[in-house]
C-alpha positions in Angstrom: 64.9 63.9 -56.5 68.4 65.5 -58.3 69.7 68.7 -57.2 72.5 69.8 -59.6 72.9 66.8 -61.2 73.7 65.1 -57.7 71.1 62.4 -55.9 69.3 63.6 -52.5 68.0 61.2 -50.3 69.0 58.2 -48.3 69.2 58.1 -44.7 70.4 61.2 -42.6 74.3 60.0 -40.9 75.6 63.7 -40.1 73.6 66.5 -39.1 75.8 70.3 -37.4 73.7 73.5 -37.7 75.9 76.8 -36.9 74.8 80.0 -35.8 77.0 83.3 -34.4 78.3 82.7 -30.7 76.3 85.2 -29.3 77.2 85.8 -25.4 74.3 88.4 -24.3 71.3 87.9 -23.7 68.7 90.4 -24.7 68.8 91.7 -21.5 72.2 91.9 -21.2 72.2 93.8 -24.3 69.8 96.3 -23.1 72.3 97.1 -19.8 75.4 96.8 -22.1 73.5 99.7 -24.5 72.6 101.5 -21.4 76.1 101.7 -19.9 77.8 102.8 -22.6 74.5 105.5 -23.4 75.3 106.1 -19.7 78.9 106.8 -19.7 79.6 108.7 -22.8 76.1 111.1 -21.8 78.6 111.8 -18.6 81.7 112.4 -20.2 79.7 114.8 -22.9 77.6 116.3 -19.6 81.0 117.2 -18.3 83.2 118.6 -20.9 80.0 120.8 -21.3 80.3 122.1 -18.1 83.9 123.2 -18.3 83.2 124.8 -21.5 83.8 122.6 -23.6 80.3 122.4 -25.6 81.8 121.0 -29.2 82.8 117.4 -27.5 79.2 116.9 -26.4 78.0 116.8 -30.0 81.2 114.4 -30.9 79.9 112.2 -27.6 76.3 112.4 -29.1 77.8 111.0 -32.3 79.6 108.6 -30.2 76.5 107.1 -28.9 74.8 106.9 -32.3 77.6 104.9 -33.8 77.8 102.4 -30.5 74.1 101.7 -31.2 74.1 101.2 -35.4 77.6 98.5 -34.7 75.8 96.9 -31.7 72.2 96.4 -34.3 74.4 95.6 -36.6 76.0 93.0 -35.2 72.6 92.0 -33.6 71.4 91.9 -37.0 74.1 89.5 -38.4 73.6 87.4 -35.7 69.8 86.0 -36.9 72.5 83.9 -40.2 73.1 80.4 -39.5 74.5 78.0 -41.6 73.2 74.0 -42.2 75.4 71.0 -42.6 73.4 68.1 -44.0 75.4 64.3 -44.6 73.3 61.2 -46.3 74.3 58.3 -48.3 74.5 60.1 -51.6 75.5 63.8 -50.8 76.0 66.6 -48.4 73.9 69.6 -48.4 75.2 72.7 -47.2 72.2 75.7 -46.4 72.8 79.1 -45.3 70.7 81.1 -44.4 71.3 85.2 -44.5 70.3 88.0 -41.9 67.6 88.6 -43.9 66.4 85.1 -44.6 67.2 84.3 -48.1 68.1 80.7 -48.4 71.3 79.1 -50.4 72.2 75.8 -51.0 75.1 73.9 -52.1 74.8 70.0 -53.3 78.1 68.4 -53.2 78.6 64.4 -53.3 80.0 62.4 -49.9 81.5 59.9 -52.5 84.6 61.8 -52.8 84.4 64.6 -50.1 87.5 65.5 -48.3 88.0 67.4 -45.1 90.4 69.9 -45.1 91.8 72.4 -42.7 93.3 74.7 -44.0 96.2 76.2 -41.4 97.3 79.9 -41.8 100.5 80.9 -39.2 98.5 83.5 -36.7 95.0 83.2 -37.9 92.1 80.8 -37.5 91.9 77.7 -39.8 89.6 77.4 -42.3 87.3 74.4 -42.9 86.9 73.5 -46.1 85.1 70.5 -47.7 86.7 69.5 -51.1 85.1 67.8 -54.0 87.6 67.1 -57.2 87.7 70.9 -58.0 84.9 72.3 -56.0 86.1 73.8 -52.3 83.9 74.9 -50.1 84.4 77.0 -46.7 81.5 76.0 -43.8 81.8 77.5 -40.4 83.0 81.0 -41.4 82.2 81.6 -37.7 83.5 79.5 -35.7 86.3 80.0 -33.5 89.5 77.3 -33.8 88.4 74.7 -31.4 84.9 74.4 -32.5 86.2 74.2 -36.5 88.5 71.6 -35.3 85.8 69.5 -33.8 83.2 70.0 -36.8 85.6 69.3 -38.8 86.7 65.6 -36.7 82.7 64.7 -36.1 82.7 65.3 -39.9 85.6 63.2 -41.2 84.1 59.8 -38.1 80.7 60.3 -40.4 82.1 60.5 -44.0 84.1 57.5 -42.7 81.1 55.7 -40.8 79.3 56.2 -44.1 81.8 55.0 -46.7 83.0 52.0 -44.3 79.5 50.5 -42.9 80.0 47.7 -40.3 77.3 44.9 -41.1 75.6 42.8 -38.4 75.4 39.2 -39.9 73.7 37.6 -37.2 74.6 34.2 -39.4 78.4 35.2 -39.2 78.4 35.1 -35.4 
């Protein structure tokens, strides 16, 4: 089977699943929403009682905006990225929050793992083959990107420099 002119198949040497970090459970998220909504409602009620009733309308708008932003954040967490290294190629399978899949295949023969550093920013993790450059792990933090880059480099090194155990040579 061929994909974009690159052979696929062979033994799987490395696999990484990249998903956005979420620190809240669904229950914790509901509690956070209730606390924010309660605080905004109490603030709006306080202003209503002292006669500044237009502020209450802004409080309702604020609650709606916070709920929309939290919903957007939860929706974005459904995306993922799968990195698969085999003997012949590296496949990157991205799934967006709606469930649409996109796949990129790069030859592992000349693949380089590059951490592109910028002062004051989280480095970009790039996979480079000749003129192609593909960024992976956009949702990861700096330490996670460095760990992924090191693990991927080790897997590429092991694929390019296999160690053979020949009992006749012992």
